[in-house]
N, C-alpha and C positions, 0 to 999 in steps of 0.2 A: 504493500500500500504506500502511496505517496500523497503529499498534501493535495495535489490537484485532484486525485481520485476522491479524496475525502470531501473536498469542496463540492464536487458533483453529487456525491451521495447525500450530503446535507441538503443541498438545494432540491433534490428530488423528493426528500422526505421532510421538507420544511414544515408543513402543516402538522404532520404526525409528531414531529419534535416539539412544536409549539404546544400542542395538546398535552403531550406527555409532561412537559415542564409545568404547565398550568396545574395539572393534576398533582404533581409532586409538591408544588408550592402550597397547595391547599392542605397538605397533610402535616406540615410542620411550620412552626413560627419562623419567619425569615428575619435574620439579624439585620440591624440597621446599617451595618457596613462590614467590610471584610476585604481581604486582598488575597490573590493567589499568584504563585509563580508558575507560569506555563512554559514548558520546553518543547520545541519541535525539532525532531531529528530527521524528518522526512519519512522515516519508517515507523516512528512512534511520536505521538503528541500527547502530553500528559501534564497534569498538575503535580509538581514536586514539592510544593510547600503551600500552606495556607495560614493566614494570620487573621485572627478575629478582632484584633485591636490594632489596625493599620496605622503606621506612622509616616506615611509618604505623601500626605496631602499637599505638602509644599512643592511636589513635582507636578501637580495638576496644571494643565495649560490654562491661562487666564480666560481664553474663549470658551472653556468648558465649565467655568464656575457657575454661570447662570443656570445651566441645565442641572448641575449637581445640587444647587440650592433648591431647585424645584423638586428634585427627587427626595431630598431630605425632608422638605416640608410635607410632601405627600405621605411619606412613611410615618413621620411623627404625628401628624393630624389623624392618620388612619388608626393609630393606636390610642390617641387622646385628642379629641377635637378641641378641647379647652386648654391645651398646653400653650403657655405663653413664655415660659422661662426654662431654658436648657442650661444646665451646669456641666461643664467639661472637666472631668476628673482625670488628671494627667499622671504620667510617670514622674518620678522625682529626679529628672535629669536637669541639673542646674547649669551644666556646662556644655550641653549639646545644642549648639545653635540651630542645627538642621531640625532637630526634634522640636525645638521651640517654634521654629518657622512652620512646622506641621501644625502645631496647636493654633498659631495665629491664622493660618489658612482655614482650619476647621471652624474657628470662631467667626471668621468673616463669612463663610458659607452659611452658617447657622443664622447669623444676623441678617444676611441678605434674604433668607427664607422668612423673615419677619418675626423672629424670636429674640428675646433678650438672651444673651449668652455670657455667662461668667466662667472664670477659670480658676482652679486652685484645689488644694487638698490640705488636710491638717499637717502632712509631712513637709509642706512648703510654707508653713506659717511664718517662718522667719524671713521669707523673701517677699518683698513688695512687688518685684517684677523679675522677669528672666530675660536674658539677652538673646534675641533672635538675629537672623541674618539681616533682616530689613529694619531692625529696631527692637525696642523692648516690648515684652508682653506683660501687661499689668495683671497681677493676681489679687484675688479676693481673700480676705481672712475667713477661713473655713473652720467651723467647729462641728462637733458631734453632740447632739442633744436628744433627749428622749421625747418623742411625740407619740401619743396614744400607745405608750408602753413599749416602743421600739426605737432603737437608735436611728437617727436621721442626720444627714448632712444639712447643715444650716448656715446661712450667711445673713448677718445682721438679724438673727432671730427667726428668719423665714426659710422654709424648705423649697427648693426648686421643684418645678412640675416634673422634670425629667433630668436624670443624671446620665450623661453620655460618658461611658467608661472608655478611657484611652490608656488604661493601665492593665498589664497582663496578669497581675496578681500572682506572680511566681512565688512570692514568699507567703502567700495565704490570704484569706479574706481579711478585710479591714473594717473597723466599726463604721456604721452608717450606710453600708452598701447592701444591706440585707432586705431592703424594701423592694416592692414590685415596680418601683419607678426607675430602675437602673437598666440600661441597655448598652451593649449586650449584657445578658445576665451574668453575674459574677461566677456562676458555676462553670462558665467557659474559660475561666482563668487557668494558668498553667499549674496552679496548686491542685487542680482536679483533672484537667484535660491532658491527654497524651497525643502525640503525633499518630500513634498506632490507632487510637480511637477514630481519628479522622479517616485513616485509610480503610479501616473496617467498614465505616459507614459509606465511604466513597465507592468501595468495591461493588456493592450491590447496585448502586446507581449506574456505574460504568457498564456492568453486565447487561442491565436493562437497555440502556441507550445503544450499546453495541449490537445487541440483537435487533433492535428497532431499525437501525440503519444498515445492518447486514455486514458488519466487520467483526474481526476477532477482538475481544476485549483486551488482549495483550497489546494491541496497537494503541490503546487509549489510557494505559495505566502503567506506572513504573512497578516492577517487581520489588518485593520487600518482605522482610520478616523482622521479628523482635527478638533480640538476645537479652534475656533477663538475668538479673542478679550477678552482674559482672563488676566486681570491685577491682578495677584495673590497676590499683596500687599493688596487687598481688600477681606474681608471675603466672601462677596456675590459671587465673582468670583470663589473662592476656593470651595465653596459649590456647585456651578453649575458644575464645572469641576469634582468634586467628584461624582456627580450624573451621569454624562456622562460616567465616568470610570466604575461605578457599572453596568450600563446598557450594556456596551460593554463587560465586563467580563461575565455577564450572558449569552449573545449570544455565546461567545466562549465556555462556560461551556456546553451549550445545544448541540453545535456541537461535543464537546468531548464525551459527553454521548451518542450521536447518533452513533458515530463511535467506541465506546468502548475504548476510550483513558483514561487511569487512570492517570490523571494529574490535579493538581490545576492550573487554568489559572493565568498567570502573564502578566502584560502589562508594556510596557515602555512608559514613558512620555518624549518626546523630543522637544526641541526648533525646530520649523519647519524650521528656518533659521540658525540652529546651526552648530557647527563644533568642532572637536577635542574631542568629548565626553563630552563637556561642556553642561550644561542644559539638563541632562539626569537622569531619576530616574525610578526605577522599583517598582511597587506596586501590591498588591494582592486584594485591595479593595479601595473604595473611602474613607472609614474611615482612612485607613493607610495614605492617602494623607492629610486628615484634621489634623492628629495628628503629622505631620512633625514638627521637630524643626525649629526654625528660620534659623539656619545655613543651613539645607538641603533645605528649601524653597528658600533661597537666591541662593543656587547652581542651583536649577531648573530654576530660573529666570535669571541666569548669562549668558551673551553671550560675546564672544571675542570682545574686543574693547569697551565694555560697551554699545553695541547696545541693545535697548529695546526689551524685549521678551513679546509677547502677544498671538502669535499663536503657538499651540502645536500639534505635531503629536502623536497620541496615537496608539501604535503598539503592536500587539500580540507578546509575548515573545516566542522564539523558543529555546529550550535547545540545 
């Protein structure tokens, strides 16, 4: 299969695909936002990563902002037609100017949609503003107070109508975010979610859509598996993981040979509960993993907030 063939298949099945997607959207709540990393190798096109708390809105083209604001307004008012005030709950990145610019863009999009938009968190209480690429972002003083028996995020004694979460909660839930007025829901944070959960859910959808358009699901999804309980500071765990990687690479190579794909397999080893590209490494063999320097091994074991890493998603690399 090549991309041109896939385009023709999609065009011929456009109405069937539209109907299928409408049906699936009606079955589950759709998050307010998200981002995916799609790779196209010609013989395989697939999502290799998904982010439920995207931080790249600063890369949105200015001519697209009006359309995005309209989409945000439609989503927010569909959930709560009386919503007037959206509070943006960010990561605690005080020195990352690009991330701050992402927040500034999000705030601008929300304001253009007709909502009041404030930004801040209790963790940023000591900062009146953050430095972005195009200038400072003003922060509100955010507190946590009990309202009707539950903790709520409040600003000047008032609770926002909606809290837009732009914090991946790697280190766990934080007070004030347990209400139903938080989107995406905090349960989607890295304290509870795993990359493998995404792939397990994605697999069934890919199988359905592949059958619908008449292609092999292998062409639409990266191969993967999870290696559990690998404390990589111990040599025995590294040896075991290296053997699993070699076996996985062999299976990929056999599939490539069967399909006439002239490519040396590469796999990515990822922290199953990881974020920001931390705890990710690409290798071509188990020996390459065993010969890693201490610095690279520590990088693989590193997780935001110092959260211990023991489960790894091993994923086929797609160029």
